[in-house]
N, C-alpha and C positions, 0 to 999 in steps of 0.2 A: 374732743368728741363729747363726752358727758351725756350720752343718750341712755334712755331707759332700756331700750331693746335694739335689735339689729346691730349688735356690736361687731359682727363680722363684715358689715358693709360700711366702709369709711365714708364720712361726710365732711364737707368743709364749706365755709362761706367764701364766696368769690364776689368781688365787686370791681367795677370799672369806673374810673373818673376821667372825664375829658378824653375818651378814646375815639379815634377816628377810624372808620372802617372803609377801606378803599372799595370802590364799586365792584372790582374783580373778586372781592372776598365776601360780598353780600349774599346771604342765604335767603332765597325767596324774594318777595317784592318789598321794596322799601315802605315802611309804615304799616306793614301787614303782619308784623311779628306776633301780635296778640292773637290775630285770627289763626295763624299757623299753629300757635301754641294750643289754642282751643281745639283745633282739629286733631292735634296729637293726643289729646285726652281720650278720644274715641278708642285709640289703640292702647294707650298706657293704662287706662282703667280696666280693660280686659286683662292685661298682664297682671295687675294688682289682684283682680278677681282670681286668676289662676294661682297666684301666690297664696291667697286665702284658702283656696281649695286644697292646695298641697300641704299647707301648714295644718289644716284641720285633719286631713287624711293621716299625716304623720302622728298627730296627737291621738287619733283613734287607734292607729296601729300599735302605738306604745301602750295605751290603756288596755287594749285587748290582750296584748302579750302579758302585761302585768296581771290582769284579772285571771288569766289562765294559770299563772304561776303562783299567785298569792293565795294562801290558805287562811281561813278563819273558821273556828268552830268545827274543825276537821273536814272542811270542804273548800274547794276552790271558790273564790268570790265570784267567778264567772258563772257558777251554778246557782247563784241567788237571783231571783226574778228581778229585783230592783236594779241590779247591775246589768242584766240582760236588756231590760227596758232602756236604760241609759245608752247602752251600746247601739241598740236598734234605732233610737232617736238620733243619735250622732250620725250613724251611717245614712239614714234617710235624708237628713239635712245636707250632708256632704254631697250626696248624689244629686239633689235638686240644684245646689250651687254649681256643681260640675256641669250639669246640663245647660243651665243658664249661661255659664261661661263659654261653653262650646257653641251655643247658638249665637252669642255676640261675636265670637271669633269667626264663625262661619260667615256672618253678615259682612264682616270686614274683608275676609278672604275673597268674597264674591263681589267686592266693589260697592257694597250697599251698607256702609257703616251707619249705625243707628245710635245716636248719642244717648237716647233714653234707655235703650237696651244695655248699652255699655254701663250706664249708671246703675241700672237695676242689678246687673251681674256683680258689679263692684260692691254695691251697698249690701246685697244679700250675702255674698261670699265673705265679706268683712264681718258681718253679724254672725254668720255660721262659724267662722274661725274662732271668734271670741267665745261663743257659746260652747263649742265642742272642746276647746282647750280648758274652759272652766269645768266642764263635766269630767274631762280626763283627770284634772287635778283632784276632783272630788273622789274619783275612783281610786286614785293613788292614796287618798287620805293624807295624813300628816307627812308622809314621806314625799309627796308631790310638792310640798312647800319648801323643801330644802334646795339650796342653790345647786348642789351637785346633780340634781335630777333634771333631765332635759325638759320635762314638762314645765318646769319653772321658766326655762328659756322660751319655750313656745308661748307661755302666758304673756311674757314681756313683749315678744315679737308680734303677737297677734294684735296688740292694741294699736299699733301705728297704721295698720291696714285700714282702720276706720278714719284715719286722718289724711294720709298723703294721697295725692292725685284727686283731692277734693274730699272734704269731710262728709260725714253722713248727711248733714244738712244741705250741703251743696248738691249731693246726689239727688236728694228729695226735690230740690229746686228744679233740677234738670228734668226729672221725671214728671213733676207737676206741670212744668211749662209745656212739655210735649202733649200732655193730656188735655190741657185747656186751650191750646192754640189751634 
């Protein structure tokens, strides 16, 4: 494995050499595999966006719980305005990412997949997940940096959302292409 994050999701490399596929086992149309794979991204990118929203929400929930429990200078840290502003910004970003993800999923459910919208949802949710997890770790302070703290795991897991199903740069290419074409 050797992955930085997503340690609960096993991955492996698979390769085929000189494999013949009988016509009865062919999926889709011959020589259209790349096209079908690209069509699959419309759906899979929305799933990754949902993963980003869920991860960000989990980080916010943990940070909020911690801020209500942790005391400094005789008060809960949740009572400090700087923490309240962090939490408010985190919640706002998550809600926007959630709505973008819902809209992209709705388009797919109604037979109108929009590759640009799927890419927008994926790219934005990935960015939000990383930003929210970073702020959650900041709220936890030094304790958030320890391996036994689940915020540390969220931090590692959030990073890959910006990579798989197309990097941030690929998402920008898809979005830009739809804008200028």
